[in-house]
N, C-alpha and C positions, 0 to 999 in steps of 0.2 A: 183755226177761225181767225178770218179776219175782222181784225176791229173797225166799226164805224164809226163813224159821229162826229169827223175832224174836218173833211175835206171843205174849203173855204170857211171854217169857223176862226174868231179870233182867240185866242189865248194870250194870257194875262200870266207870265212866271217871273218869281222874285229868286234871287240866290243863281242867278241864270251864267254866271262868269264861269263856273268850272264846274265840276264833280258831279253828282246827283242832279242838280238844276240842267247843267248844259246838256246830259244826257237826256233829259225831256224834253231840251228844246230841238235836239236833231231829232226826236220819235217825231215830234209832234207837225216838224215843218215835212219829212219823210212822208206822212199822212195826209199833206197838203192844208193844214193848220196855216194862219198867219200869227207868227207870233212877235210878241210885246216882249222882249227879253230885257228883265233889269237885273241892275243892282248896284251897290255903293258907287262902284266905276263900273260905265256904261259896257258890258260886255264888248270885247273885240267883235268889229264889224265883222261879214262876210259877203261874198258877193251870192247872194239871198235873196230875190225881192222880196220875200215873204217874212224878211227877217228884220226886226225893227230895235232895235237896241236903244236903252234909256238910262241914263243914272238916276238912281233912288235909291235915298233912305227913306228904308221902312220904319222908322222911328218918328219922322218926323209926318203925324195925319195931313197936313195941308199940302204938304208934298207928295202924298197918293191918292191926295182928293183931287189934286190937281191935274198928274197924271193921266190919271183914269178920264177925268172928264175928257182929258185933250184927245186920247184914244176914241174915246167915242165921236167926238166932233169930226177927226181925219180921218179915221180906219173903219169905223162903225161899231153896232154891239159886241160886247166882250161876253162870248158865250162860257169858256172855261175861265178858273183862276187857281193856279197854283203854288201855294204857299213854300217855300223852298230854303228861301235865309235864314242863316242859322249861325248862334256863335259859337263857342266851347268853352266850358271852364273847368275845370280839373282840381281844384284846389279844395282844398279841406274846411270844412266849413269855419274852426274856428280862426282859419288863417285867411278867408272870404272878406275883404274890404265890401262899407256899403256899395261904393262906383261901382262894384265887379259883380255884385248882385243885380245892381240897377241897369247896368249893360246889358248884362244876360237878360233879362226878362223885357228890357226894351228893346231886343231884337227878336227875341224866340215867341214871347206872347206878345207885347203891344203890336209889334210888326202884323203878324196873323189878325190879331186885332181891325187893325186899321186898314189892312189892305181888303179882308172880309168884309165888314162895313161897308166900305166904298162899293165896291162890287158886288153886294148884296140892293144897294140902295137903286145901281141901275138893273140890276135883274129882275128884281121882284113886280114892277109894272110890267117886265116882259114876258113872268112868269114862265121864264126858261132861265138854264143855268147849271152851270155843275162846278165844286168845288172843292180843289184835294190839298189839305196839310201834309206836308211830309211830315212826321214827330220823331218819335225814336223809341226802341224800346226799352229805353231807361226811364218811360213815362209811367212804364210799368210794374219795373220791377227796381230795387236799392243799389245804388251803384256807389262803390267810397269814390270819395272826392270828386263826386259829382252831383251835391242835392242841388247846386243852384240850375245847372243843366237841366237835371231829369225834373225835380219842379215846374220849372218854364215849359218843359214840352207836356208836362201832366197838365198843366193850365191850357197847353193850344190844344190840346187835345177834345179836353171836355166842352173847351170853347166851341170849337168845332161842330162838336157833338149837338150841345145846344143850340147853334146855330141852325143848321141841322134841321133841328124838330121842329124851330120857328121856320122855313123855309117850305117846308114839306108839303104845306097846301099850295104852296105857290108853282109846285113842280119842280123845284129847284134843290140837288141832290150835294151834301157835301161830305165827304169821307176822311179820313184819314189811312194814310200808308205809313208803318215805323218801320224805319230798315231798324238794322244792327249794323254790326261792326263791316264798314264798307268800303273799300280801298280809294279812298280818298284821302286827301292833304291832311284835313282836320283828323283822320284817324291816324295815319303814320306821323306827323305832329307827336302822336303818345308815345311813341315807342323811343327806346333808350336804343336801342341797336340792331342789327340786321336779322335778330331772332325775333324782333317784334309779332308777325304775324304768324308765329308757330305758338307762342305764349297764349295769344290770343285764343288760336283755333284750338289749343289744350286746354285753356282755363287757367285761371290765377286764382289756387285755391286760397291763398295767404289772405286775397282781398275778398273771399266768398263770393267769385265771379267765374259761371257757369263757361263751360266751353263751347264749341260750335258741332254740334251733333252732324250735318253732312261735313264737317272738315272743311271748310272754307271758307273766307271773306266774299262779301257781297260784290258785285261791280256795281257802279252805278246806273249802267244798264238793266241789272236787276231790278234795281227798285224804281228805275223809270218805267220799265216793261208794267209792274205794278199799278204804278201812277195812269198810265195810258187805258189798262184795264177799267181803272173806278171813273172814266172821264169816257169810257165809252159807251156806245149805246144797248152792248152785251150786257153792262152793270146798271141797267134802268131801272131795277127795283131795289139798290143797293142806295142805302143813305146811312149816315149814323154810326157806318163802320168805322172797324181800325185793327187794319190786317197788316198783320207781322210780316217781315221779311225779311227775318233772322236766324235760317240757317238752324230753328228749333232751339236756339241758345236761351230762350227765356220758356223754354218748355210750355208754351201756352199758344193758343191759337191766335 
């Protein structure tokens, strides 16, 4: 099946400098989209006429609103928004500082709010648009020493579903793609040694963490493909959904 609905459409992607965000940018470009690729530091430029890298701090609502207005004025209407920007916290609650807690929520939750609100404001009058938040399966299952991260992702997930309810009468779809353990620097940074991948796949009983039934980590492309489906015309009757892409790790759909 050929996914459609991308050619000559403008997409706004956060967290685009690497990992899942970069994989989404690549697939959007291949599908014929014009891509505004943003990250805290502008993603590296590439020789592609349809790629527009920008620095963006999603924690700053004024900065987000300004960039969305600039893109609308200079390139045209933004049809797709993909929230990927995120930070990890793997500190136990008793050792988590107020500053750590606020930082995780500022990026993972406030950032989704700022970007989604800015895009909703321009999409709603046009009665057209598609939004996807890249969440986490940690939003749906307790994780040891990940309370701040899991709570922020759960908040972003419910926010996106509520936004979908508000925007549905305007023909705008809002969905979540929830990855599990994915082969990115965020994941490998938690490993103590070369056996990290196998420990994750097998499960870590002492931390009450189940393994991955498919016996492999996700790749960024696995997650990006799911995002592309949710953005496509083939998902035209899907909104407020939370699609887990975790190899069965959470034993849920």
